C-alpha positions, 0 to 999 in steps of 0.5 A: 626470364622464365628460368630465373622465376623457376629458380626462385620458386625452387629456392623458396620451396627448399627454404620452406621445406628446411624450415618445416623439418627444423620446426618438427625437430625442435618440437620433438626435442623440447617435448622430450626435455619437458617430460624429463625436467629436473632429473635431466637438469640435475644430471646435466649439472653433474656433467657440466659443473666443477666437481667436489672432492667426492666427485659430486657436482657443486651445483648439484649439491646446491640444487639438492640442498634447496630441495631439502627442508631448511635445517635452520628452519627445522631447528626453530620450529622444533621448539614447538610440539604438535599442540603448538606449545613451546618446548623448552631447552635444557637451560630453560628447563633448569632456569624455570625449575630452580624457581620452584625448588626450595631448601628446607631447614630444621635444627637437625639439618637441611634438605630439599623440596619442590613445589608440586601444586598451586596450594603451596605444597612442597614434596620432600622426604620424610627423613628431612622433616622427621620430628618437626611440624614446622619448618623454614623453607628458602627459595631462589630469591633467598626469601624465607617462608614458614611451612607446616608438615601436613602429611608424612609417611611412616615407612615411605620416605615421603612428606608434604609441607604446606607453605601458605606464602607459596600458594598460587605460584606455578608448580613443577609438572609431575610425570604421574603416568609413564615410568622412566626407562634406562637411558633417560636423561635426567637433572637432579636439583637441590642443595647438596651440602647446603649449596643451594640451586645446584644442578647435576646431570646424568641418566637413569642407570638402573630400575627397581632397586630395593633396600631398607634404610632406618625405618623406611622401606624403599621399593622400585627405585630409580637409580641415577648417575646424576651426582647427588649428596647430603642436602639433595634429599627431597629434591626433584629428579627431572626428565630433561627431555620433558621437564617433568619431575619423575622422582624424589631424590632420596638416598645415595651409595656411601661410595661413588656417585650413584643415587636413588629416587622414589618414582612419582608414579609410586606415591602420587595418589598418596600425596594427593590424599594428604593435600586434600586432607591435611593432618597437621597436629595429629600425632597418630598420623604425623610423627613430625608433630612436637611430642605431646609428652607431659612435662614434669614440673621438677624436670622443667625447673632443673632444665632451666637451672642447667641452662643458666649453669651453662651460661654462668660457666660460658658454655654458650653452645650447650645453653643455645642448644637448650632453646627450641627450634622456633626460638632459635629461628628468631635469635642466631647463636651469635646474637645469643652469645653476644647477649651473655658475654658480660654475664657472670654468675646467675641464680634462679628462683622459681615462683609460679608455674602453669601446666599445659598439655604441651609445656610447663610455663615457669615464672622465675626471678633471675639475679645476674652478675654483670660486668661493664667497664670493669665494674661488677653489678647485680641486676634482677630480671623477671622471666617467663619460660615455656618448657616442653618436648620437641622431637622427644627432647626437652627444650625451652620453647619460648621465653621473655624477660624484663628488668625488675623495677622495685617491689613486685607481686610477681 
């Protein structure tokens, strides 16, 4: 009996001893693993998980990926800068910029310009509006606006057009502090060859280019690989990273696709002065004003006579070219030609004239041979024409006509 008790006692001691030793061993190992943690877990995964082709563990890659920033999240938040303002993609920059770029039309051709302040002012090249004080601008929506040149450079190829209909609209942001560097990505916007809202891409491929073209002196120009052509003149060169205008597209090489732009940093202060102190109608400062040359009466009468000689012989192109730019904006060539298709010989009698500073106003009696349904008749018209100089060229600036009904003191 005593032996059995003793044996049981010894067995209990052995069991307790073994348990204690096991507990100590477990505690020591768990503590060691707790200190090494993830490093050991990654190492363990590398040893036990199936390997990729490069010998790394698939599980290990998954763990490491989860520990790195989420690329998709980074891309989403990348559209916001440090100030929390949303940064636009290139497509968004193009879409927003096109709304603020306009086609500028004169009788000499067309060019481009862009809205740069909330006064409704467009920045363009001087050579685009040279000789004109009033122009027509067309936007992305094809709507036409009347504009007046309020500032123009004599040797700097820059001009400002004020368009009241655009006042209050958001302008394109200008880069007035930092100069562009070679390699900067750019967008060139404008209307090359009349193709409105055209966008081309490239980089700044050269700096500080200089040359003289006509009366304009170009200095410190940006050279760009973004293709530009005739009609692009006056359009913006935009940094596609920032969306800011860095230059005014102004000239191109005769061969190749190299273009040149006037840096905004170079002309910003001058443009601000023009905006604050508009100079419309001042021939000393604005060479795009209609010429103030006094018109000789005989010269004006001969001009009107020649106009109707051209009409009589069917030379509608020359006759239409005699009209001033404002008149031509109101009447297209097709409308003008159609109005005289059934007109034959025309004679003109001059009655009175009135001399103004800018023009001579002539009151005339016109006798026109008219054909209708094979029948020829003669109709008299009373007309008033304003003849004056525009861009140094004599033009019929305005006119009105009505059928003569019986005797008149006209």
